[in-house]
C-alpha positions in Angstrom: -100.8 15.3 -74.2 -101.5 14.3 -70.5 -98.5 14.5 -68.2 -96.7 11.4 -67.0 -98.8 9.6 -64.4 -102.1 10.8 -65.9 -102.3 8.7 -69.0 -105.4 6.7 -69.4 -107.0 8.3 -66.4 -110.0 9.4 -68.3 -110.9 6.0 -69.6 -113.3 5.4 -66.7 -114.0 7.6 -63.7 -114.9 4.7 -61.5 -112.4 2.1 -62.8 -110.2 0.6 -60.1 -107.7 -0.5 -62.7 -107.4 3.1 -64.0 -106.8 4.3 -60.4 -103.9 1.9 -60.0 -102.6 2.9 -63.4 -102.6 6.5 -62.3 -100.8 5.7 -59.1 -98.2 3.5 -60.9 -97.6 6.2 -63.5 -96.9 8.8 -60.8 -94.6 6.5 -58.8 -92.6 5.4 -61.8 -92.5 8.9 -63.3 -91.3 10.5 -60.1 -88.8 7.8 -59.6 -87.2 8.6 -63.0 -87.1 12.4 -62.7 -85.8 12.1 -59.1 -82.9 9.8 -60.3 -82.0 12.0 -63.2 -81.7 15.1 -60.9 -79.8 13.2 -58.2 -77.3 11.8 -60.7 -76.5 15.4 -61.8 -76.4 16.6 -58.2 -73.8 14.0 -57.3 -71.7 14.5 -60.4 -71.5 18.3 -60.1 -71.0 18.4 -56.4 -68.3 15.8 -56.5 -66.7 17.5 -59.5 -66.7 14.2 -61.5 -65.1 14.1 -65.0 -66.9 13.9 -68.3 -69.4 15.9 -70.3 -72.4 14.1 -68.8 -72.4 16.4 -65.7 -72.8 20.1 -65.7 -74.4 23.0 -63.9 -76.7 23.5 -66.9 -77.9 19.8 -66.8 -78.3 20.0 -63.0 -80.6 23.0 -63.5 -82.4 21.3 -66.3 -83.0 18.0 -64.4 -84.1 19.9 -61.3 -86.5 21.9 -63.4 -88.0 18.7 -64.9 -88.4 17.1 -61.4 -90.1 20.2 -60.0 -92.3 20.5 -63.1 -93.4 16.9 -62.5 -94.3 17.7 -58.9 -95.9 21.1 -59.8 -98.2 19.9 -62.6 -101.7 21.1 -61.7 -103.4 18.4 -63.8 -101.7 15.7 -61.7 -103.0 17.3 -58.5 -106.5 17.6 -59.9 -106.5 14.0 -60.9 -105.3 13.0 -57.4 -108.1 14.9 -55.8 -110.6 13.4 -58.2 -109.6 9.9 -57.2 -109.7 10.8 -53.5 -113.3 11.9 -53.9 -114.3 8.9 -56.0 -114.7 6.6 -53.0 -113.2 3.6 -54.8 -109.7 3.8 -53.4 -108.6 1.1 -51.0 -107.0 2.1 -47.6 -103.5 1.8 -49.1 -104.4 3.6 -52.3 -105.9 6.4 -50.2 -102.7 6.7 -48.2 -100.7 7.0 -51.4 -103.1 9.6 -52.9 -102.9 11.7 -49.8 -99.1 11.8 -50.0 -99.4 12.7 -53.7 -101.7 15.6 -52.7 -99.4 16.8 -49.9 -96.4 16.7 -52.1 -97.9 18.3 -55.2 -99.3 21.0 -53.0 -95.8 22.0 -52.0 -94.8 22.6 -55.6 -97.8 23.9 -57.4 -97.2 27.5 -58.4 -100.3 29.0 -59.8 -98.6 32.3 -60.3 -96.6 32.4 -63.6 -94.5 35.2 -62.1 -93.5 32.9 -59.3 -92.6 30.2 -61.8 -90.4 32.6 -63.7 -88.7 33.8 -60.5 -88.2 30.1 -59.5 -86.4 29.4 -62.8 -84.3 32.5 -62.5 -83.3 31.8 -58.9 -82.4 28.2 -59.8 -80.1 29.4 -62.6 -78.5 32.1 -60.4 -78.1 29.6 -57.5 -76.2 27.3 -59.9 -73.9 30.1 -61.0 -73.1 31.1 -57.4 -72.4 27.4 -56.5 -70.2 27.0 -59.5 -68.2 30.1 -58.6 -68.0 29.1 -55.0 -66.6 25.7 -56.0 -63.9 27.3 -58.1 -63.1 29.9 -55.4 -59.4 30.2 -54.6 -59.9 29.6 -50.9 -57.1 29.5 -48.4 -55.0 31.5 -45.9 -51.9 33.7 -45.9 -49.8 31.6 -43.5 -46.9 33.2 -41.7 -43.6 32.3 -43.4 -45.4 30.3 -46.1 -47.5 32.8 -48.1 -50.9 31.9 -49.5 -51.8 28.3 -49.2 -54.9 26.9 -50.8 -57.1 25.1 -48.1 -60.7 24.0 -48.2 -63.1 25.3 -45.6 -62.8 22.0 -43.7 -59.0 22.3 -43.6 -59.2 25.9 -42.5 -61.5 25.0 -39.6 -59.3 22.0 -38.7 -56.2 24.2 -38.5 -58.0 26.7 -36.3 -58.8 23.9 -33.9 -55.4 22.3 -33.8 -52.6 24.8 -34.6 -50.6 26.0 -31.6 -49.7 29.2 -33.4 -52.3 32.0 -33.0 -51.2 33.8 -36.3 -51.9 30.6 -38.2 -55.4 30.3 -36.6 -56.2 33.9 -37.3 -55.1 33.6 -40.9 -57.3 30.5 -41.3 -60.3 32.4 -39.8 -59.7 35.3 -42.2 -59.8 32.7 -45.0 -63.1 31.4 -43.8 -64.4 35.0 -43.4 -63.5 35.7 -47.1 -66.3 33.4 -48.2 -69.1 35.8 -47.3 -67.9 38.8 -49.3 -67.2 36.4 -52.2 -70.6 34.9 -52.4 -72.2 38.3 -52.0 -70.2 39.6 -55.0 -71.4 36.6 -57.0 -75.1 37.5 -56.7 -76.3 36.2 -53.3 -78.2 39.5 -52.6 -80.1 39.1 -55.8 -80.8 35.5 -55.0 -82.3 36.5 -51.7 -84.6 39.0 -53.5 -85.7 36.5 -56.1 -86.5 33.9 -53.5 -88.5 36.4 -51.4 -90.4 37.7 -54.4 -91.3 34.2 -55.5 -92.6 33.3 -52.0 -94.7 36.4 -51.8 -96.3 35.7 -55.1 -97.4 32.4 -53.6 -99.0 34.1 -50.6 -96.3 33.5 -48.0 -94.8 36.2 -45.7 -91.3 35.5 -47.2 -89.0 32.8 -48.4 -88.4 31.4 -44.9 -92.1 31.2 -44.2 -92.5 29.4 -47.6 -89.8 26.8 -46.8 -90.8 26.0 -43.2 -94.5 25.7 -44.0 -93.7 23.3 -46.8 -91.3 21.1 -44.8 -92.7 21.2 -41.3 -96.4 21.9 -41.8 -96.4 25.0 -39.7 -95.5 28.7 -40.2 -92.3 30.6 -39.6 -94.1 32.4 -36.7 -94.8 29.0 -35.0 -91.3 27.8 -35.6 -89.8 30.8 -33.9 -92.2 30.6 -31.0 -90.5 27.2 -30.3 -87.0 28.5 -31.0 -87.5 31.6 -28.9 -88.1 29.5 -25.8 -84.8 27.7 -26.3 -83.0 31.0 -27.1 -84.2 32.9 -24.1 -83.9 29.8 -21.9 -80.2 29.4 -22.6 -79.0 33.0 -22.6 -77.9 32.7 -19.0 -76.0 29.6 -19.7 -74.2 31.3 -22.6 -73.2 34.3 -20.4 -71.9 31.9 -17.7 -69.9 29.9 -20.2 -68.3 33.0 -21.8 -67.4 34.3 -18.3 -65.9 30.9 -17.3 -63.9 30.8 -20.5 -62.3 34.2 -19.9 -61.5 33.3 -16.3 -59.8 30.0 -17.4 -58.2 31.1 -20.6 -58.1 34.9 -20.7 -59.9 37.5 -22.9 -58.1 36.2 -26.0 -60.1 33.0 -25.8 -63.2 34.9 -27.0 -61.6 35.6 -30.4 -63.2 33.5 -33.0 -59.9 31.9 -34.1 -59.0 31.0 -30.5 -62.2 29.8 -28.9 -62.4 26.3 -30.1 -58.7 25.7 -29.9 -58.5 27.0 -26.3 -61.5 25.0 -25.2 -60.0 21.8 -26.7 -56.5 22.6 -25.4 -54.3 19.6 -26.2 -57.0 17.0 -25.8 -57.8 16.9 -29.5 -54.3 15.8 -30.2 -54.2 13.4 -27.3 -57.4 11.7 -28.5 -56.3 11.5 -32.1 -54.4 8.2 -31.9 -57.5 6.5 -30.5 -59.6 7.4 -33.6 -57.5 6.2 -36.6 -59.1 7.6 -39.7 -58.7 4.4 -41.6 -60.7 2.5 -39.0 -63.7 4.8 -39.1 -65.7 2.7 -41.6 -65.3 -0.5 -39.6 -66.1 1.2 -36.3 -69.3 2.7 -37.7 -70.3 -0.6 -39.1 -69.7 -2.6 -36.0 -71.6 0.0 -33.9 -74.6 -0.1 -36.2 -74.6 -3.9 -36.4 -74.6 -4.1 -32.6 -77.7 -1.8 -32.6 -79.3 -4.2 -35.2 -79.5 -1.5 -37.8 -79.7 -2.8 -41.4 -80.1 -1.3 -44.8 -82.6 -3.7 -46.6 -80.4 -4.3 -49.7 -79.4 -0.6 -50.3 -76.4 0.4 -52.3 -74.2 3.0 -50.6 -71.6 5.1 -52.4 -69.2 6.9 -50.0 -66.9 9.7 -51.2 -65.0 10.4 -47.9 -61.8 12.3 -48.8 -61.4 16.0 -49.3 -60.1 17.3 -52.7 -60.1 20.5 -54.6 -63.4 21.4 -56.3 -65.5 19.1 -54.2 -68.6 20.5 -52.5 -67.6 22.0 -49.1 -70.0 20.2 -46.8 -70.9 16.6 -46.1 -74.3 15.4 -47.3 -76.4 12.3 -47.9 -78.8 12.1 -50.9 -80.8 9.2 -52.4 -80.7 8.8 -56.2 -83.0 5.8 -55.7 -85.7 6.1 -53.0 -86.8 3.0 -51.3 -90.4 1.8 -51.8 -92.7 -1.2 -52.1 -93.7 -1.7 -55.8 -97.4 -2.6 -56.7 -96.5 -6.2 -57.1 -95.1 -6.3 -53.6 -91.5 -6.4 -54.6 -89.0 -4.3 -52.7 -87.1 -1.4 -54.4 -84.0 -0.9 -52.2 -82.6 2.6 -51.9 -79.3 3.8 -53.4 -77.5 6.3 -51.3 -74.7 8.8 -52.0 -72.9 10.3 -49.1 -69.8 12.4 -48.7 -67.4 13.9 -46.2 -64.3 16.1 -46.5 -61.7 14.2 -44.6 -57.9 14.9 -44.7 -56.5 11.6 -43.2 -53.3 13.3 -42.1 -54.9 16.2 -40.2 -55.1 15.9 -36.4 -58.6 15.0 -35.4 -59.6 13.8 -38.8 -60.4 10.3 -37.6 -62.9 11.5 -35.0 -64.4 14.0 -37.5 -64.7 11.2 -40.1 -66.3 8.9 -37.6 -68.9 11.5 -36.5 -69.7 12.2 -40.2 -70.1 8.5 -41.0 -72.3 7.9 -38.0 -74.4 11.0 -39.0 -74.7 10.4 -42.8 -75.1 6.7 -42.3 -78.0 7.5 -40.0 -79.7 9.4 -42.8 -79.0 6.4 -45.1 -80.4 3.9 -42.6 -83.5 6.0 -42.1 -84.4 6.3 -45.8 -83.4 2.8 -46.6 -86.0 1.5 -44.1 -89.1 3.5 -45.3 -91.4 0.7 -46.3 -94.3 2.6 -48.0 -96.0 2.0 -51.4 -94.6 5.1 -53.2 -91.1 6.8 -53.5 -92.8 10.0 -52.5 -92.8 8.7 -48.9 -89.1 8.3 -48.8 -87.7 11.4 -50.6 -86.0 14.0 -48.5 -87.7 17.1 -49.9 -90.9 18.8 -48.9 -93.2 17.6 -47.4 -90.6 15.6 -45.6 -89.8 17.4 -42.3 -86.2 18.7 -42.1 -86.3 18.0 -38.3 -87.5 14.4 -39.0 -84.6 13.8 -41.4 -82.0 15.2 -39.1 -83.2 13.7 -35.9 -82.2 10.2 -37.1 -78.6 11.1 -38.0 -78.0 13.4 -35.1 -79.2 10.7 -32.6 -76.8 8.2 -34.0 -73.8 10.5 -34.2 -74.4 11.6 -30.6 -73.2 8.2 -29.4 -69.6 8.9 -30.4 -69.1 11.4 -27.5 -70.4 8.9 -24.9 -67.9 7.2 -22.7 -70.1 4.1 -23.2 -69.2 4.2 -26.9 -65.6 5.2 -26.5 -64.8 2.5 -24.0 -65.9 -0.1 -26.5 -64.6 1.4 -29.8 -61.9 4.0 -29.3 -58.7 2.1 -29.8 -55.3 3.1 -31.1 -53.6 1.2 -33.9 -52.1 -1.3 -31.4 -55.6 -2.1 -30.0 -55.1 -0.1 -26.8 -58.3 1.4 -25.3 -58.5 5.1 -24.8 -57.7 5.8 -21.1 -60.3 7.2 -18.8 -58.0 10.1 -17.8 -58.1 11.3 -21.4 -61.9 11.1 -21.6 -62.1 12.9 -18.3 -59.9 15.7 -19.6 -62.1 15.9 -22.7 -65.3 16.1 -20.7 -64.0 18.7 -18.4 -62.9 20.8 -21.4 -66.2 20.7 -23.3 -69.0 20.0 -20.8 -69.2 23.6 -19.4 -69.2 25.0 -22.9 -71.7 22.8 -24.7 -74.1 25.7 -24.8 -71.9 27.3 -27.4 -72.9 24.5 -29.8 -76.6 25.1 -29.1 -76.2 28.8 -29.7 -74.2 28.2 -32.9 -77.1 26.0 -34.2 -79.6 28.7 -33.3 -77.6 31.5 -35.0 -78.2 30.2 -38.6 -82.0 30.2 -38.5 -82.1 33.5 -36.7 -79.8 34.9 -39.4 -81.8 33.6 -42.3 -85.0 34.8 -40.6 -83.5 38.3 -40.4 -82.1 38.0 -43.9 -85.4 37.3 -45.6 -87.2 39.9 -43.5 -85.0 42.6 -44.9 -86.9 45.1 -47.1 -85.8 44.6 -50.8 -84.1 48.0 -50.8 -81.8 47.0 -47.9 -80.7 43.7 -49.4 -77.1 44.5 -50.4 -73.7 42.9 -50.0 -72.8 45.4 -47.3 -76.1 45.0 -45.3 -76.0 41.2 -45.5 -72.5 41.1 -44.0 -73.5 43.6 -41.3 -76.6 41.5 -40.5 -74.5 38.4 -40.1 -72.2 40.1 -37.6 -75.2 41.5 -35.7 -76.8 38.0 -35.3 -73.5 36.4 -34.3 -73.2 39.0 -31.6 -76.7 38.6 -30.4 -77.0 34.9 -30.5 -73.4 33.7 -30.0 -72.1 36.6 -27.9 -69.6 37.7 -30.5 -68.0 36.7 -33.8 -68.5 33.1 -34.8 -65.6 30.7 -35.4 -67.5 29.6 -38.5 -68.8 32.9 -39.9 -72.5 32.7 -40.8 -71.9 33.5 -44.4 -69.5 30.6 -44.6 -72.2 28.1 -43.8 -72.9 26.4 -47.2 -76.5 25.6 -46.4 -77.7 29.2 -47.0 -76.8 29.1 -50.7 -78.5 26.0 -52.0 -82.3 25.9 -52.3 -82.5 22.4 -50.8 -80.7 23.5 -47.6 -81.5 27.2 -47.3 -83.9 28.0 -44.4 -83.2 24.4 -43.3 -80.9 24.8 -40.2 -83.8 25.1 -37.8 -84.3 21.4 -38.5 -81.0 20.7 -36.7 -82.3 22.6 -33.7 -85.6 20.8 -33.6 -83.9 17.5 -34.3 -81.4 18.0 -31.5 -84.3 18.7 -29.1 -85.7 15.3 -30.3 -82.3 13.6 -29.9 -82.0 14.5 -26.2 -85.6 13.5 -25.7 -85.1 10.2 -27.5 -81.9 9.5 -25.6 -83.6 10.2 -22.3 -86.4 7.8 -23.3 -84.0 4.9 -24.2 -81.9 5.4 -21.1 -85.0 5.4 -18.9 -86.4 2.3 -20.6 -83.3 0.2 -21.2 -80.5 1.8 -19.1 -78.2 2.1 -22.1 -78.1 2.9 -25.8 -74.7 1.9 -27.1 -74.7 -1.7 -28.4 -78.3 -2.2 -27.3 -79.9 -4.5 -29.9 -83.4 -3.1 -29.0 -82.5 0.4 -30.3 -82.3 -0.3 -34.1 -85.7 -2.2 -34.3 -87.3 0.5 -32.2 -86.0 3.3 -34.4 -87.0 1.3 -37.5 -90.5 0.7 -36.4 -91.3 4.0 -34.8 -89.3 6.6 -36.8 -88.2 5.1 -40.1 -90.9 2.8 -41.6 -93.6 5.5 -41.7 -91.5 7.9 -43.8 -93.3 11.2 -44.2 -96.7 9.7 -43.8 -96.7 11.0 -40.3 -95.8 14.4 -38.9 -92.4 14.8 -37.1 -93.9 16.0 -33.8 -96.3 13.0 -33.8 -93.5 10.5 -34.4 -91.4 11.9 -31.5 -94.4 11.8 -29.1 -95.2 8.3 -30.4 -91.8 6.9 -29.4 -91.0 8.9 -26.3 -94.6 9.3 -25.0 -94.1 13.0 -24.6 -94.7 16.1 -26.8 -91.4 17.5 -28.1 -89.8 20.1 -25.9 -86.2 21.3 -25.3 -86.4 20.2 -21.6 -84.2 17.2 -22.0 -81.5 19.2 -23.8 -81.5 21.9 -21.2 -81.3 19.3 -18.4 -78.2 17.9 -20.1 -76.6 21.3 -20.3 -77.4 22.0 -16.6 -76.1 18.7 -15.3 -73.3 19.4 -12.8 -69.8 18.5 -14.1 -69.1 16.4 -11.1 -72.2 14.3 -11.6 -71.5 13.9 -15.3 -67.9 12.7 -14.6 -69.2 10.1 -12.1 -71.8 8.8 -14.5 -69.5 8.7 -17.5 -66.7 6.9 -15.6 -69.1 4.1 -14.5 -70.3 3.7 -18.1 -66.7 3.7 -19.4 -65.6 1.0 -17.0 -68.6 -1.2 -18.0 -67.9 -0.6 -21.7 -64.2 -1.5 -21.4 -65.1 -4.8 -19.8 -67.8 -5.6 -22.4 -66.0 -4.5 -25.5 -67.7 -4.3 -28.9 -70.8 -6.6 -29.2 -70.0 -7.5 -32.8 -66.4 -8.7 -33.3 -66.4 -11.0 -36.3 -67.7 -10.5 -39.8 -70.8 -8.4 -40.1 -73.7 -7.9 -42.5 -75.6 -4.6 -42.7 -77.6 -5.8 -45.6 -76.0 -3.4 -48.0 -73.7 -3.1 -51.0 -71.0 -0.5 -50.2 -68.8 1.3 -52.6 -66.1 3.7 -51.4 -64.9 6.1 -54.1 -62.6 9.2 -54.5 -64.3 11.1 -57.2 -64.2 9.0 -60.3 -61.9 6.4 -58.7 -63.5 3.3 -57.1 -61.4 2.5 -54.0 -63.3 -0.6 -52.9 -66.5 -2.5 -53.5 -68.1 -4.9 -51.0 -69.4 -7.1 -53.8 -66.1 -7.4 -55.5 -64.3 -8.0 -52.2 -66.8 -10.6 -51.0 -67.9 -8.9 -47.8 -68.4 -5.6 -46.1 -65.5 -6.2 -43.8 -63.1 -7.1 -46.6 -64.1 -3.9 -48.4 -63.5 -1.8 -45.2 -60.1 -3.4 -44.8 -59.1 -2.6 -48.4 -60.1 1.0 -47.7 -57.9 0.9 -44.6 -54.9 -0.2 -46.7 -55.6 2.5 -49.3 -55.6 5.2 -46.7 -52.4 3.9 -45.1 -50.6 3.9 -48.4 -51.9 7.4 -49.2 -50.7 8.8 -45.9 -47.4 6.8 -45.7 -48.6 4.8 -42.7 -47.4 1.5 -44.2 -45.8 -0.1 -41.2 -48.9 -2.2 -40.3 -49.7 -3.2 -43.9 
């Protein structure tokens, strides 16, 4: 029997109807296996109830999706049609994305296929064990308290008691030994062996070549320029921190807290958690960002057993069907918010702005196949992350905060507080850059280890070595606590954040030079849609960035931002703040993002915009739910 998407293809080698039948078969077939896998991914990661979700079914549906993409007959048929000469311009474009995508998954080596299946199974077992891990901290005077990784990091940031911060760091640091004991070293070996069977240097080389279209060696040529170019800034920042706060500030459980000081708590009232959904929506509406009829399911609240990192996936890719009808996307995204924690509102807002940026991007890919709008290879990691990171970058701008940062009484955040915040973080922003760099440098070193050195002990030593070399010392979030390194989809992925951040600063610089402002600028959304989003993965990331900004991608704009004198930054930000306070939010009434929004908490549906009649009514129902949950009922 011919595989799905190949039926009937042999009826006539030069028949245009047969060509379209082949294209339609691939599109519909992929659409189904993609949805089946993503439904399992969401159900297992969100720890939903019922027998329909399981790690075994997740592995099974992932296997079917990859088998669909890895079928050599489908690739052969694609190439035959490309050579036939009868394909239209649009059909040729579709066939080329078929060829690129299938080429990322074809494994001619049976040994590689076996290793892939074994690694997928082992990965699922490790993820299951990690989800059930009894994570927490031995708190002074309280004993052991179960806390998620997000809660541990939040306490490290906000607790005034150093013993509490240290205990929470030790809780985070326990993740590394745990995952190593669960089989992570063996997973590294299996991934590497699979990649080598396919002719790649190692697993990292395999992943980056598939997603970005260039080798690991080329990637680290780019990253090395950023790493070497910011070493001096790192040394200056560490020296300044010690001069201001003392040697203890370099301890991983103290650094973020001492840099933030009391400003995190002071800012907290101006970012009410329950208002985060509405603030995100108004900001996006003012930018003229829409979702083209997408359905979005948001699971925002932390709970035991839930996956320990925010993400955004698409169970339904957006695409234009053969009859010209529009297939809107369906998006699932999640965060790990604790509404009662200090700083949770700002964290939730950043997460919403980030993940909703992913959702806006993939909702607006208007191409004639779902393979243009799916997030896996050959879609560039950097391309996917650039969109979300550009939009979440707005939250730190005084131009955004002057419009949207309000307390529950409607009072705008005072400039003096924003000034204190900028003074506390501006000299140390290089720490964030170096933390981003640490993950790809660790994974590069990890997959370059000889097999006989890949052990739990050596992996943990390696993590400490890279933290010291890239971050100057132990990291506040230990490298082995970064969840991306475990899952196949996100392993050897973090370089995308670095490349994306380079593009973020270059894109910001472009809009500011062209328009003078970004926040609430109605030209921004259409420009992003036209230049970055609509093409999907039909164009390479580096070409897209140069197409919008007019310049090849470099880290120059990012370094210029880091090198900007504090005094100059304060003057600029104050002017933008004062203008923003006078202007206020551009969208103040009801709003329409052209989406159906559902907010859930696991299996419970909290609110639904269709049932409530509008997006704003649904957001307000969520606000009431959070206030009841947290006891903040005075304003209900």
